[in-house]
C-alpha positions in Angstrom: 8.7 2.6 -10.8 9.4 3.2 -7.1 13.3 3.5 -6.3 12.9 0.9 -3.6 10.5 -1.5 -5.4 12.8 -4.1 -5.9 14.0 -4.4 -2.3 10.4 -4.9 -0.9 10.0 -8.9 -0.1 13.8 -9.3 0.3 15.0 -11.0 3.6 16.9 -8.5 5.6 20.2 -10.5 5.1 19.9 -9.6 1.4 19.9 -5.8 2.1 23.1 -4.0 1.1 24.8 -2.6 4.0 25.1 -0.5 6.2 21.4 -0.2 6.5 19.0 1.2 9.0 16.2 -1.3 10.0 13.0 -0.8 12.0 11.3 -3.8 13.5 7.5 -3.2 12.7 6.2 -5.4 15.2 8.1 -3.8 18.1 7.3 -0.3 16.7 3.6 -1.0 16.6 3.8 -2.2 20.4 5.4 1.2 21.2 2.7 2.9 19.5 0.0 1.0 21.5 1.9 1.4 24.9 2.0 5.3 24.4 -1.6 5.6 23.0 -3.0 3.3 26.0 -1.0 5.5 28.7 -2.8 8.6 27.4 -6.4 7.3 27.5 -8.3 9.3 30.2 -5.2 11.7 30.6 -5.8 15.6 30.7 -2.8 15.9 28.8 -2.2 14.9 25.0 0.9 13.6 23.3 2.4 15.8 20.6 4.9 13.7 19.3 8.4 15.0 18.5 9.4 14.1 14.8 13.0 15.1 15.2 13.9 11.8 16.2 13.0 10.3 12.7 13.8 13.6 11.0 10.3 14.3 9.9 9.6 11.0 8.1 6.0 11.5 7.0 4.7 7.9 7.4 6.2 7.7 10.8 4.6 11.0 11.8 1.2 10.1 10.5 1.5 6.8 12.4 2.2 8.4 15.6 -0.9 10.7 15.1 -3.2 7.9 14.1 -2.3 5.9 17.3 -4.3 8.1 19.3 -4.1 10.3 22.3 -2.1 12.9 20.1 -2.4 16.6 19.1 -0.2 17.6 16.3 3.5 17.1 16.1 6.6 18.7 17.7 9.7 19.8 15.5 13.1 21.0 16.3 13.8 22.7 13.2 11.9 24.9 10.7 12.9 22.5 7.8 11.3 19.7 9.8 7.9 21.7 10.2 8.1 22.6 6.4 8.5 19.0 5.6 5.4 17.8 8.0 3.3 20.7 6.4 4.2 19.3 2.9 3.0 15.8 4.0 -0.4 17.2 5.0 0.2 17.8 8.7 -1.1 21.2 9.9 -0.8 21.5 13.6 2.9 21.7 14.1 4.9 23.2 16.9 8.5 24.2 16.3 9.9 23.8 20.2 12.7 26.3 19.2 13.0 29.8 18.6 13.1 31.1 15.0 15.2 34.1 14.4 16.8 36.1 11.5 14.9 37.6 8.6 15.4 34.5 6.2 14.0 32.0 8.6 11.3 34.1 9.9 10.3 34.7 6.2 10.0 31.1 5.8 8.1 30.7 9.1 5.3 33.3 8.2 5.0 31.7 4.7 4.5 28.3 6.4 1.7 30.0 8.4 0.0 30.5 5.2 -0.8 26.8 4.8 -0.4 25.3 8.2 -1.3 25.9 11.9 2.4 26.5 12.9 3.3 27.5 16.5 6.7 28.7 17.6 8.5 29.4 20.8 10.0 32.9 22.0 12.1 34.0 25.0 13.1 37.4 23.5 11.3 40.9 23.0 13.4 41.4 19.9 12.1 38.2 18.3 8.7 39.0 19.3 8.7 42.3 17.5 10.4 40.7 14.4 7.7 37.9 14.2 5.0 40.4 14.7 6.3 42.5 11.8 6.7 39.6 9.5 3.3 38.1 10.3 1.6 41.5 9.6 3.6 42.0 6.1 2.1 38.4 5.2 -1.3 38.9 6.7 -1.1 35.8 8.9 -1.9 35.2 12.7 1.1 33.4 14.0 0.6 31.2 17.2 3.4 31.8 19.9 4.4 30.1 23.1 6.5 31.8 25.6 9.3 29.3 26.5 9.9 29.1 30.5 13.2 28.0 31.9 12.2 25.3 34.3 15.6 24.1 35.4 17.0 23.0 32.3 19.0 26.2 31.8 19.0 26.3 28.2 16.6 28.5 26.4 13.5 30.2 28.0 12.7 33.1 30.5 12.6 32.9 34.2 9.4 32.1 35.4 8.9 35.4 37.0 9.4 37.1 33.6 7.0 34.9 31.6 3.8 37.0 32.4 5.5 40.2 31.0 6.6 38.5 27.9 3.2 36.9 27.4 1.5 40.4 27.6 4.1 41.5 24.9 3.0 38.6 22.7 -0.7 39.3 23.4 -0.3 42.9 22.4 1.7 42.2 19.2 -0.5 42.4 16.2 0.1 39.2 13.7 0.7 37.1 17.0 -1.6 35.1 19.0 -0.5 34.1 22.5 -1.2 30.2 23.1 0.5 29.6 26.2 3.8 28.2 27.5 6.6 25.8 26.9 9.1 24.2 29.3 11.5 21.4 29.0 12.7 19.2 31.7 15.7 18.0 30.0 17.7 18.2 33.3 15.6 15.4 34.5 16.3 12.8 31.8 19.7 10.7 31.0 21.9 12.2 33.6 19.4 11.8 36.6 19.2 8.6 38.6 16.0 6.8 37.5 14.8 7.0 41.3 15.3 10.9 41.3 13.6 11.3 37.9 10.3 11.5 39.0 10.9 14.3 41.8 13.1 16.2 39.4 10.3 16.2 36.6 7.4 16.9 38.9 9.4 20.0 40.4 10.2 21.3 37.0 6.7 20.8 35.7 5.1 22.4 38.8 7.1 25.4 38.0 5.4 25.3 34.3 2.0 24.9 35.7 2.3 27.6 38.4 3.4 29.9 35.7 0.5 29.0 33.8 -1.7 29.7 36.6 -0.2 33.3 37.4 -0.7 34.5 33.9 -4.3 33.2 33.8 -4.9 35.0 37.0 -3.8 38.0 35.1 -6.7 37.7 32.8 -4.7 36.1 30.0 -6.0 32.8 28.5 -3.4 30.0 28.5 -4.3 27.2 26.4 -1.3 25.4 26.0 1.5 24.1 28.6 3.8 22.0 26.7 6.8 20.2 27.8 8.3 16.7 28.9 9.5 13.7 26.8 10.0 10.0 26.7 12.1 10.1 29.9 9.5 12.1 31.8 6.0 11.7 30.1 4.8 9.6 33.2 5.5 12.5 35.5 4.7 15.5 33.5 1.3 14.3 32.9 0.8 14.0 36.7 0.9 17.6 37.0 -2.4 19.5 36.4 -2.3 22.1 34.0 0.2 20.6 31.7 -1.6 20.0 28.6 1.1 18.6 26.1 3.9 16.0 26.0 6.6 16.4 23.5 7.9 12.5 23.5 9.5 11.2 20.5 12.1 8.5 21.2 9.4 6.1 22.4 8.6 5.3 19.0 11.8 3.6 18.0 13.8 3.5 21.2 17.8 3.0 21.7 19.8 1.0 24.1 20.6 4.3 26.0 17.0 5.2 26.9 16.8 1.4 27.9 19.8 1.6 30.0 18.7 4.9 31.6 15.4 3.3 33.0 12.9 3.5 30.1 12.0 -0.1 29.9 8.2 -0.1 28.9 9.1 0.3 25.2 10.5 -2.3 22.9 13.9 -1.8 21.3 13.1 -1.4 17.6 16.2 0.2 15.8 19.0 -1.6 14.4 21.6 -1.2 11.8 22.8 -4.1 9.6 26.5 -4.6 8.7 28.8 -6.8 6.6 31.9 -8.6 7.5 34.5 -7.2 5.0 37.6 -8.8 6.6 38.8 -11.5 9.1 42.4 -10.4 9.8 45.0 -13.2 10.2 48.4 -11.9 11.6 50.5 -12.1 14.6 48.6 -11.0 17.8 45.2 -10.9 16.1 42.8 -13.7 17.2 39.1 -13.8 16.6 38.7 -10.6 15.1 36.3 -9.3 12.3 36.1 -6.0 10.6 32.7 -4.7 9.5 31.7 -2.0 7.0 30.2 0.2 9.7 32.1 3.1 11.3 31.3 6.5 12.9 29.7 7.6 9.6 26.9 4.9 9.7 26.4 4.9 13.5 26.9 7.6 16.0 29.0 6.4 19.0 28.3 9.4 21.3 27.0 7.2 24.2 29.6 4.4 23.4 30.0 1.3 21.0 26.7 -0.3 19.9 25.7 -3.9 21.3 25.6 -6.7 18.7 22.0 -8.1 18.4 23.0 -11.1 16.3 25.2 -13.1 16.3 25.5 -14.0 20.0 29.3 -13.5 21.2 30.3 -10.7 18.9 31.3 -7.4 20.5 32.2 -4.1 19.0 35.3 -2.7 20.4 36.2 0.1 18.2 34.9 2.4 15.5 36.8 4.5 13.0 35.1 6.5 10.1 34.2 3.6 7.8 35.0 0.4 9.9 34.2 -1.3 13.1 36.4 -3.9 15.0 34.2 -6.8 16.3 35.7 -9.1 18.9 34.2 -12.9 18.6 33.5 -15.6 21.0 31.7 -18.8 20.7 29.4 -19.1 17.6 30.4 -15.7 16.3 34.1 -17.1 15.7 32.4 -18.8 12.6 31.5 -15.6 10.9 33.3 -15.4 7.3 33.9 -12.5 5.0 30.3 -11.5 3.7 28.3 -12.5 6.6 26.1 -10.0 8.2 26.0 -8.6 11.7 23.1 -6.7 13.2 23.6 -4.0 16.0 21.4 -2.2 18.2 21.3 1.6 17.8 22.7 3.4 21.1 21.7 6.9 19.8 18.7 6.8 17.7 18.4 10.6 17.3 22.0 11.0 15.7 21.9 7.6 14.1 19.0 8.3 12.2 20.3 11.5 10.7 23.1 9.5 9.0 20.8 7.8 6.6 18.7 8.6 3.8 15.9 5.6 4.2 14.6 3.2 6.6 14.0 -0.5 5.9 10.7 -1.6 7.5 11.1 -5.1 8.5 8.3 -7.6 9.5 9.5 -11.0 10.6 12.8 -10.4 8.9 11.2 -9.6 5.6 11.4 -6.1 4.1 7.7 -4.7 4.0 8.6 -1.2 3.0 11.3 1.3 2.4 10.8 4.7 3.9 12.9 7.7 2.6 13.9 10.3 5.1 13.1 13.4 3.6 14.6 15.9 6.3 17.7 13.9 6.9 20.6 16.5 7.1 18.2 19.4 7.4 19.7 21.6 10.0 17.9 25.1 9.1 
């Protein structure tokens, strides 16, 4: 018997809490919106699965929606999860260093078409030696710093590093990667296009310079949900690493990404209606920081209207009530929009897939907590 079989068919208000919910109708709209966008585009979508911690069914849905080429992972453990689920074209948009991780990486290359980013000559040498010892050809992208100032070599050094990769036995130089992360949430929506175009023009110019040297650059990968519209306007950019579009959260919506539906909520239960001096119209719920990440602020209440989260401790949430929300009783449910999808999802072991308020499926999150 499936561990979740008894939950399928329940009304969402019957689910034990806290519980992480996906509105399937909204999610399916998001898949279509992104797929439609990429029709006729030179660039393809390489969905980033770090959002949902490499949940196989969600990755497969992203790939099946169209306009896609493989998946993007943040962690080696996520890539291993994707390969186990039958997905072969995998980019780890990160540097994999250290003997143990590199050993896992070349093992993964035995049964998947994995690709990894580099920005260090030492790392290139270590990857080459490990690939040779295993007898595999490991695909490699040189990461270029296009303004985010995190990982990556300067554009002026990318050609030299690309040549090093190309000359290293066991490695196959595939191209470049650059992330315009400095053009996302912290940039005004009016300035975002200019910022992203400038950053991705650096990536495209670097690609052109390397191609003029005689090296083939098959891939120039970058962008994300905030900037996919602008990065795809730059000739030479071949892949976009968007991920949050699938489930969305209120932070992206508030930051100007309005074409996608809010999809992700957390269900909580009222566990106390305090009655004491100075306390009026307050509810305590069984949801705190261990069940919803508050990095970007308190979550908004989806239902009921008139409820407002004003504080969160580790296991409790304080909710002020107005209007019809004042009728909430102990045992009643509150549904909250997720403000930070990436971090909140990593707190849960499963998604409840909801269609018109009924549980259609329960999906385990196999890479939840995987950090290596």
